[in-house]
C-alpha positions in Angstrom: -16.3 25.1 22.5 -12.4 24.7 21.9 -11.5 21.8 19.9 -7.5 20.7 19.8 -5.6 20.0 16.6 -5.2 16.6 18.4 -6.2 14.8 21.4 -4.1 11.6 21.8 -5.8 10.9 25.4 -9.2 10.7 23.4 -7.8 7.7 21.9 -5.4 6.3 24.2 -7.6 6.4 27.4 -10.3 4.0 26.4 -7.7 1.5 26.1 -5.9 2.4 29.4 -6.6 -1.1 31.2 -5.1 -3.1 28.3 -2.4 -0.8 27.9 -1.6 -0.9 31.7 -1.8 -5.0 31.5 0.7 -5.0 28.6 3.0 -2.6 30.6 2.8 -5.2 33.6 3.4 -8.1 31.4 6.6 -6.3 29.8 7.7 -5.2 33.2 7.5 -8.6 34.6 9.1 -10.2 31.6 12.4 -8.4 32.1 12.8 -8.3 28.3 13.1 -4.9 27.2 15.4 -5.1 24.1 14.1 -7.1 21.2 12.4 -10.2 22.2 9.0 -11.7 21.6 7.1 -8.6 21.9 9.2 -7.0 19.0 8.9 -10.1 16.8 5.1 -10.2 17.3 4.4 -6.6 16.5 6.7 -6.9 13.3 4.9 -10.0 12.2 1.1 -8.2 12.9 2.3 -5.2 11.1 3.6 -7.1 8.0 0.2 -8.9 7.8 -1.7 -5.5 8.2 0.3 -3.7 5.5 0.4 -6.8 3.3 4.4 -7.1 3.1 6.9 -9.8 3.4 9.3 -8.1 5.9 8.5 -5.6 8.6 11.3 -4.4 10.7 10.6 -2.2 14.0 13.0 0.9 14.2 13.5 3.5 16.7 12.0 6.4 14.8 10.5 7.4 11.5 13.7 9.4 11.0 16.1 6.6 11.8 13.8 4.4 9.3 14.7 6.8 6.5 18.4 6.6 7.5 18.7 2.9 7.9 17.1 2.5 4.3 19.4 4.7 2.7 22.4 2.8 4.5 20.9 -0.6 3.4 20.9 0.5 -0.2 24.5 1.8 0.0 23.8 5.5 -0.5 26.3 7.9 1.0 28.9 10.5 0.0 29.0 11.7 -3.4 25.5 10.3 -4.0 22.5 12.3 -4.7 18.8 11.6 -3.8 16.0 13.2 -5.3 13.1 14.3 -2.8 10.1 16.6 -2.7 10.8 19.9 -1.3 7.4 20.3 0.3 7.7 17.6 3.3 8.7 17.4 6.8 12.5 17.9 7.4 13.4 14.3 8.2 12.9 13.2 4.5 15.7 15.5 3.6 17.7 15.5 6.9 18.0 11.8 6.6 19.6 12.0 3.1 22.2 14.7 4.5 22.9 12.6 7.6 24.2 9.7 5.2 26.7 12.1 3.5 24.7 12.2 0.3 23.1 15.2 -1.2 19.3 16.0 -1.2 18.3 17.3 -4.6 14.6 18.9 -4.2 12.1 18.4 -6.8 8.6 20.2 -6.9 5.2 18.6 -6.0 1.5 18.4 -7.2 -0.5 21.4 -5.9 -3.6 18.9 -5.7 -2.4 15.6 -4.0 0.8 17.3 -2.8 2.6 14.3 -4.1 6.1 14.3 -5.8 6.2 15.7 -9.2 8.0 13.2 -11.6 8.3 15.9 -14.4 10.3 18.2 -11.9 12.3 15.2 -10.6 13.3 14.4 -14.3 14.9 17.8 -14.6 17.2 17.1 -11.6 18.7 14.0 -12.7 22.4 13.8 -12.9 25.2 10.9 -13.1 25.2 10.8 -9.2 21.4 10.1 -8.6 20.9 6.9 -6.7 17.4 7.1 -5.5 14.2 9.0 -5.2 12.1 9.3 -2.2 8.1 9.9 -2.7 6.5 11.2 0.3 2.8 9.9 1.0 1.9 13.4 2.5 -1.1 14.0 4.9 -2.3 10.4 4.4 -2.6 10.1 0.6 -0.3 8.3 -1.9 1.9 9.7 -4.3 1.7 8.7 -8.1 3.5 5.5 -7.6 3.2 4.2 -11.2 4.8 7.4 -12.5 7.9 7.0 -9.9 8.6 3.5 -10.6 8.5 4.2 -14.3 10.9 7.0 -13.5 13.3 5.1 -11.3 13.3 2.2 -13.6 14.4 4.3 -16.6 17.1 5.9 -14.7 18.1 2.8 -12.5 17.3 4.3 -9.0 15.9 2.8 -5.8 12.7 3.8 -4.5 12.3 4.5 -0.9 8.7 5.4 0.2 8.3 7.8 2.9 5.0 6.7 4.8 5.5 8.4 7.9 2.2 10.0 7.6 0.3 7.2 6.0 0.2 3.9 7.9 -2.7 1.8 6.2 -3.0 4.1 3.1 -3.2 2.6 -0.4 -2.2 2.9 -3.9 -4.4 0.8 -6.4 -5.2 -1.6 -3.8 -1.7 -2.0 -2.8 -0.4 -1.0 0.6 1.9 2.4 0.6 5.3 1.1 1.7 5.1 -2.1 -0.1 5.6 -0.9 -3.7 9.3 0.7 -3.5 12.4 -1.0 -2.5 11.9 -0.1 1.1 9.0 1.6 2.9 9.5 3.8 6.1 6.9 4.4 8.7 6.7 6.5 11.8 4.7 5.9 15.1 5.1 9.4 16.5 2.2 9.9 18.5 0.2 12.0 16.2 0.4 9.5 13.4 -2.5 7.3 12.3 -1.0 4.4 14.4 0.3 6.8 17.0 2.6 5.2 19.8 3.8 6.5 23.3 7.1 8.2 22.0 9.2 7.8 19.1 8.9 4.6 17.0 9.2 3.4 13.3 9.0 0.7 10.9 10.7 -0.2 7.6 9.2 -2.7 5.0 10.5 -4.6 2.1 9.8 -7.5 -0.2 13.4 -8.3 -0.7 15.0 -10.9 1.6 18.4 -9.6 1.1 17.5 -6.3 1.9 15.6 -7.5 5.2 18.9 -9.4 6.2 20.6 -5.9 5.8 18.2 -4.0 7.7 17.9 -6.4 10.7 22.3 -6.3 11.0 22.2 -2.5 10.6 19.6 -2.1 13.2 21.8 -3.6 15.8 25.2 -2.0 15.1 25.6 -4.2 12.2 26.3 -6.9 14.5 25.9 -10.7 13.3 26.7 -12.6 15.0 26.9 -11.3 18.5 30.0 -9.1 18.8 31.0 -9.6 15.1 30.8 -6.7 12.8 31.1 -6.8 8.8 29.4 -3.5 8.5 29.0 -0.2 10.9 25.3 0.0 11.8 23.5 1.9 14.4 21.4 1.5 17.4 18.2 1.7 15.5 16.1 -0.9 17.7 12.7 0.0 18.7 11.7 -0.9 22.6 10.0 -4.0 23.3 7.4 -1.8 25.6 6.6 0.4 22.5 5.9 -2.7 20.5 4.0 -3.9 23.0 1.7 -0.9 23.5 1.5 -0.4 19.9 0.2 -4.0 19.5 -2.8 -3.0 21.4 -3.6 -0.1 19.1 -2.7 -2.0 15.9 -6.0 -4.1 16.3 -8.0 -0.6 16.2 -6.0 0.9 13.3 -8.9 0.4 10.8 -11.3 1.8 13.4 -9.2 5.1 13.5 -8.7 5.2 9.9 -12.4 5.0 9.4 -13.0 7.7 11.9 -10.8 10.2 10.1 -12.3 9.3 6.8 -15.8 10.0 8.2 -14.6 13.3 9.6 -12.9 14.3 6.3 -16.1 13.6 4.4 -18.1 15.6 6.9 -15.8 18.5 6.1 -16.0 18.0 2.4 -19.6 18.1 2.4 -20.4 20.9 4.9 -17.5 23.1 3.6 -18.0 22.7 -0.2 -21.3 24.7 0.3 -19.7 27.8 1.5 -19.3 30.6 -0.8 -15.7 30.9 -2.3 -14.7 27.4 -1.5 -13.7 25.0 -4.3 -12.8 21.4 -4.3 -9.4 20.5 -5.8 -9.5 18.7 -9.1 -7.6 15.6 -10.1 -7.7 17.0 -13.4 -5.4 20.0 -12.3 -2.7 17.6 -10.7 0.6 19.0 -11.3 -0.6 22.3 -13.0 -0.2 25.3 -10.5 -0.6 27.8 -13.4 -3.6 26.4 -14.6 -5.0 26.4 -10.9 -4.0 30.1 -10.6 -5.9 31.3 -13.6 -9.0 29.4 -12.3 -8.7 30.7 -8.8 -8.5 34.3 -10.1 -11.5 33.8 -12.3 -13.8 32.3 -9.5 -12.6 34.5 -6.7 -11.6 31.3 -4.7 -11.3 31.7 -0.7 -10.6 28.1 0.1 -9.4 25.2 -1.5 -10.5 21.7 -0.2 -8.0 18.6 -0.3 -9.2 15.6 -2.4 -8.6 12.0 -2.2 -8.0 10.4 -5.7 -10.4 7.6 -6.5 -7.6 5.0 -7.1 -6.1 5.9 -3.3 -7.1 4.7 -0.2 -6.5 8.1 1.9 -6.2 7.9 5.7 -6.1 11.6 6.4 -3.4 12.2 8.7 -4.2 15.8 8.0 -7.0 17.7 6.4 -5.1 20.2 4.8 -6.9 23.5 3.3 -5.1 25.8 0.9 -6.0 29.5 1.6 -4.9 31.7 -1.7 -4.1 35.3 -1.5 -1.4 37.1 0.2 -1.9 37.5 4.1 -5.2 35.4 4.0 -3.9 32.0 5.4 -2.4 34.1 8.4 -5.9 35.6 8.8 -7.7 32.6 8.9 -5.2 31.0 11.5 -5.5 34.0 13.7 -9.3 33.6 13.2 -9.2 29.9 14.2 -7.1 30.4 17.2 -9.3 33.1 18.6 -12.1 30.7 18.2 -10.1 27.9 20.1 -9.8 25.8 17.0 -6.7 24.1 16.8 -4.8 24.4 13.5 -1.3 24.0 12.0 0.9 25.0 9.1 2.6 22.0 7.6 4.9 23.5 6.4 5.6 27.2 6.3 9.2 26.8 4.8 9.9 24.5 2.0 13.3 22.1 2.0 14.8 24.1 -0.5 14.5 27.4 1.5 15.8 26.0 4.8 19.0 27.7 5.9 20.7 24.6 6.6 20.6 23.6 2.9 21.7 26.9 1.5 25.3 25.6 0.5 23.9 22.8 -1.8 24.5 22.8 -5.3 22.4 25.2 -7.3 20.5 22.3 -9.2 19.3 21.0 -5.8 17.8 24.2 -4.9 15.9 25.4 -8.1 12.5 25.2 -9.7 10.3 24.5 -6.6 7.6 27.1 -7.1 4.6 24.8 -6.3 6.3 24.1 -3.1 6.7 27.9 -2.3 3.3 28.3 -3.1 1.9 25.6 -1.1 4.0 26.8 1.9 2.2 30.0 1.7 -1.4 28.8 1.3 -1.6 25.6 3.4 -3.3 25.1 6.9 -4.7 21.9 8.8 -7.5 21.5 10.9 -8.5 19.0 13.4 -9.5 15.4 11.8 -8.5 12.8 14.3 -11.1 9.9 14.7 -12.4 10.8 18.1 -13.8 14.3 17.2 -17.4 14.5 18.3 -20.1 15.8 16.0 -20.4 19.2 18.1 -16.6 19.5 17.7 -16.8 19.1 13.8 -19.7 21.5 13.9 -17.7 23.9 15.8 -14.9 23.9 13.3 -17.0 24.3 10.5 -18.8 27.3 11.9 -15.4 28.9 12.8 -14.4 28.6 9.1 -17.9 29.7 8.0 -17.5 32.8 10.2 -14.3 33.7 8.4 -14.6 37.1 6.7 -11.0 38.5 6.0 
């Protein structure tokens, strides 16, 4: 039995009748840009996430760009972001004319390493972007303390973690601005590109609303240059249908992750990542060598509400990750490497200042070890068993 990495139809087709009805409603309304569907979606997202302001945006990437614009970040400024992340985190900084400065990450939770960030501070640093990677929050207490000490803005990249929490608070509601994505593969996946920004600050919300629509307020009057960052009314309307089920989707992913944790932890050479090893790749390396570790399972920290956008294994040992990937592919098991090249190694950033590219060894290690397996909510028991059996049969 083949098991895809993701099956969007397994989630969307059970809602087909309702989605078609919503499409027809929007079609007949003739209101395709902004309007009541957009406003209703934003209000419902704000309630779901526990935030004061939620503003729909054309994509998760544009959410990051508009957040930086609203905070006045541009040429001459530097923004610290993790090297181990999706390209949009760093690319959005670069697009504003600012300089992305890469710091390292924790080898356990994959979140930003504030100790590494500390070494990257200059007089030009204006913001830090913690990325809540794979569905789990970064250490936001440390990030907020660091930002306060250095007078920095905090932009949360929540593209993979809609609904995730940190110590009971929604990710994206703790920094200055939270940035979300509704790309079809996300925990709340849309039908094309879409995004969201959140903030508790009334003045920032006003700026974001104006920047979203060419900096226009009132109509045809422009005090600032914005962009066309609007999210389509149809996309908002369709996502409203799925938003009602987002808790079920998260629960399904949590259930599947727990199934993997229980079954895979019983295999020889498989260990669970430890919260005690957070930030210590050297300590981990010593332990792995002593234990002849073959696979490292991800961990959900006790104070975090993990939504498992990905279930990401680490496969230590030169060439072993590629061997596992080939093995799973041969068995028909979908898998993906997020991400094979860290940001400080990307060709397009080669011309950045030396301090922006240095000392990201954990990111290099993770890029050589990680592989993600199917964890979407609609996986059947038979499919989960198939994935587990395929991993159990891997003998490199």
